[in-house]
C-alpha positions as CSV (number, residue, x, y, z in Angstrom):
1,M,104.9,110.5,82.0
2,M,102.9,110.1,85.2
3,V,105.3,107.4,86.4
4,E,108.2,109.6,85.8
5,I,106.6,112.5,87.7
6,L,105.9,110.1,90.6
7,I,109.6,108.9,90.6
8,F,110.8,112.5,90.5
9,L,108.6,113.5,93.4
10,V,109.7,110.5,95.6
11,A,113.4,111.2,94.8
12,G,112.9,114.9,95.5
13,I,111.2,114.4,98.8
14,G,113.9,111.9,99.8
15,A,116.6,114.3,98.8
16,L,115.1,117.1,100.9
17,F,114.7,114.8,103.9
18,I,118.3,113.6,103.7
19,A,119.6,117.2,103.2
20,G,117.7,118.4,106.3
21,Y,118.7,115.5,108.4
22,S,122.4,115.7,107.4
23,V,122.4,119.4,108.5
24,H,120.8,118.4,111.8
25,M,123.5,115.8,112.3
26,F,126.3,118.3,111.6
27,V,125.1,121.3,113.6
28,G,122.6,119.8,116.0
29,G,123.6,120.7,119.5
30,L,126.3,123.0,118.4
31,V,124.0,126.0,117.7
32,A,120.7,127.2,119.0
33,Q,117.6,125.4,117.8
34,D,116.3,128.4,115.9
35,T,119.6,128.8,114.1
36,E,119.6,125.1,113.2
37,K,116.1,125.4,111.8
38,Q,117.2,128.4,109.7
39,I,120.2,126.6,108.3
40,I,118.0,123.6,107.5
41,F,115.6,125.8,105.7
42,V,118.3,127.5,103.6
43,V,120.0,124.2,102.7
44,C,116.6,122.6,101.7
45,A,115.8,125.7,99.7
46,I,119.1,125.4,97.8
47,V,118.5,121.7,97.2
48,F,114.9,122.4,96.0
49,C,116.2,125.0,93.5
50,A,118.8,122.6,92.2
51,M,116.3,119.8,91.8
52,A,113.8,122.2,90.1
53,Y,116.5,123.3,87.6
54,M,117.3,119.7,86.9
55,A,113.7,118.8,86.3
56,W,113.2,121.8,84.1
57,D,116.3,120.8,82.1
58,V,114.9,117.3,81.6
59,V,111.6,118.7,80.4
60,Q,113.4,121.0,78.0
61,R,115.5,118.2,76.6
62,R,112.6,115.9,76.1
63,T,110.5,118.5,74.3
64,G,113.4,119.2,72.0
65,K,113.7,122.9,72.9
66,K,117.4,122.5,73.8
């Protein structure tokens, strides 16, 4: 179980980094820095929520509640 949690954490951190960097590559230089940071925060929050839901679903399926 601990190995799976470690793998989920590494994958999650990597996904958040890639999401933030891809937003930076798309809008960097086109908008103000403050706006870029706000967009990065919103996108990373959405990605975090999606990953949290997927992790919750995995736990529910493994415990047999679904």
